[in-house]
C-alpha positions in Angstrom: -27.3 -43.2 -13.7 -26.0 -42.1 -10.3 -22.6 -43.7 -11.0 -22.4 -41.6 -14.2 -23.3 -38.6 -12.1 -20.5 -39.4 -9.7 -18.0 -39.8 -12.5 -19.2 -36.6 -14.0 -18.8 -34.8 -10.7 -15.3 -36.1 -10.2 -14.4 -35.2 -13.7 -15.8 -31.7 -13.3 -13.8 -31.0 -10.2 -10.6 -32.4 -11.8 -11.1 -30.1 -14.7 -12.0 -27.1 -12.5 -9.0 -27.9 -10.3 -6.4 -27.8 -13.1 -8.2 -25.2 -15.2 -6.5 -21.9 -15.6 -10.0 -20.4 -15.8 -10.6 -21.1 -12.1 -10.6 -18.1 -9.9 -7.8 -19.2 -7.7 -5.7 -22.4 -7.4 -2.8 -22.8 -5.1 -0.9 -25.5 -3.3 0.9 -25.8 0.0 3.7 -28.3 0.7 3.1 -30.1 4.0 5.9 -32.6 4.4 5.0 -35.8 2.6 1.7 -34.2 1.4 0.6 -31.4 -0.7 -2.7 -29.4 -0.1 -4.4 -28.0 -3.2 -7.3 -25.6 -3.1 -9.5 -24.0 -5.7 -12.1 -21.3 -5.2 -14.7 -21.0 -7.9 -18.3 -19.9 -8.5 -20.9 -22.5 -7.9 -22.6 -21.8 -11.2 -19.7 -23.8 -12.8 -21.3 -26.9 -11.4 -24.0 -28.3 -13.7 -27.5 -28.2 -12.2 -28.0 -32.0 -12.1 -24.7 -32.5 -10.3 -25.5 -29.7 -7.8 -28.9 -31.4 -7.0 -27.2 -34.7 -6.5 -24.8 -33.2 -3.9 -27.2 -30.6 -2.6 -25.0 -27.7 -3.6 -26.6 -24.3 -4.0 -25.9 -22.7 -7.4 -25.8 -18.9 -7.4 -23.6 -16.1 -8.6 -23.3 -15.2 -4.9 -22.3 -18.7 -3.8 -18.7 -19.8 -4.3 -17.1 -23.1 -3.4 -13.8 -23.8 -1.8 -12.5 -27.1 -2.9 -9.6 -28.7 -0.9 -7.8 -31.9 -1.6 -4.6 -33.3 0.1 -2.5 -35.8 -1.8 0.5 -37.8 -0.7 3.5 -36.6 -2.7 4.0 -38.7 -5.8 0.5 -40.2 -5.7 -2.8 -39.3 -7.4 -6.1 -38.7 -5.6 -6.9 -37.2 -2.3 -6.5 -38.7 1.2 -8.9 -38.4 4.1 -8.0 -35.5 6.5 -9.5 -33.6 9.3 -10.3 -30.1 8.1 -11.8 -27.0 9.6 -11.5 -23.3 9.0 -13.0 -19.8 8.6 -12.7 -16.7 6.5 -12.8 -13.0 7.3 -13.6 -10.0 5.2 -11.9 -6.6 5.3 -14.3 -5.6 8.1 -13.1 -8.5 10.2 -16.4 -10.3 10.0 -15.6 -14.0 10.4 -17.6 -16.9 9.0 -16.9 -20.6 9.8 -16.4 -22.9 6.8 -18.7 -26.0 6.7 -16.8 -28.6 4.8 -18.5 -31.5 3.1 -16.4 -34.6 2.5 -16.8 -36.0 -1.0 -15.6 -39.6 -1.5 -15.1 -41.0 -4.9 -13.2 -44.0 -6.2 -9.5 -43.3 -5.4 -10.0 -39.8 -4.0 -11.4 -37.7 -1.2 -11.9 -34.0 -1.4 -13.7 -31.3 0.6 -16.1 -28.6 -0.4 -17.3 -25.6 1.6 -19.7 -22.9 0.4 -18.5 -19.3 0.6 -21.2 -16.6 0.3 -20.1 -13.4 -1.5 -21.9 -10.1 -2.0 -20.3 -7.9 -4.6 -16.6 -7.7 -4.5 -14.8 -8.9 -1.4 -11.2 -9.7 -0.3 -11.4 -12.8 1.9 -8.7 -14.0 4.3 -8.9 -17.8 4.8 -7.4 -19.8 7.6 -7.6 -23.6 7.5 -6.6 -26.2 10.1 -5.5 -29.4 8.5 -4.8 -32.6 10.4 -3.0 -35.1 8.1 -3.1 -38.9 8.4 -1.0 -40.3 11.2 -0.2 -36.8 12.6 -1.3 -35.3 15.9 -0.6 -31.6 15.4 -2.6 -29.7 12.7 -1.1 -27.5 10.0 -2.4 -24.0 9.7 -2.9 -22.7 6.1 -3.5 -19.1 5.4 -4.4 -17.4 2.1 -6.2 -14.4 0.7 -8.3 -14.1 -2.4 -10.4 -11.5 -4.1 -13.8 -12.8 -5.2 -16.5 -11.0 -7.3 -20.1 -11.9 -7.7 -21.2 -10.3 -11.0 
């Protein structure tokens, strides 16, 4: 049953990742790698999957999904990832990424708490395999908890 849950979870994030219904999806080219991120409301995650991965489901809880793939290959690779986001009042919150390992891929999830409508400025530090200097990724997104 748990393997089925893992497969479902991976499938869910694959679908959310490529879906045009996701709130934001972007990519950044980092030499031989590409970083992809998706920001979506946690209510998109089915309850049983959320329980299995201890994810909070709420209209106020969003998830930032980050995956880095080697160019020309499928699946994510392990990276060192940290970051934070700031709102328009310059209130900063650190992102707490959880590494999710599945067969053939690795991705990272961080909860993002949102009250009402907010414009959030994200900054990520990404250390790629076999590199010693991290890349800095910056992006801004508007999120709304209805």
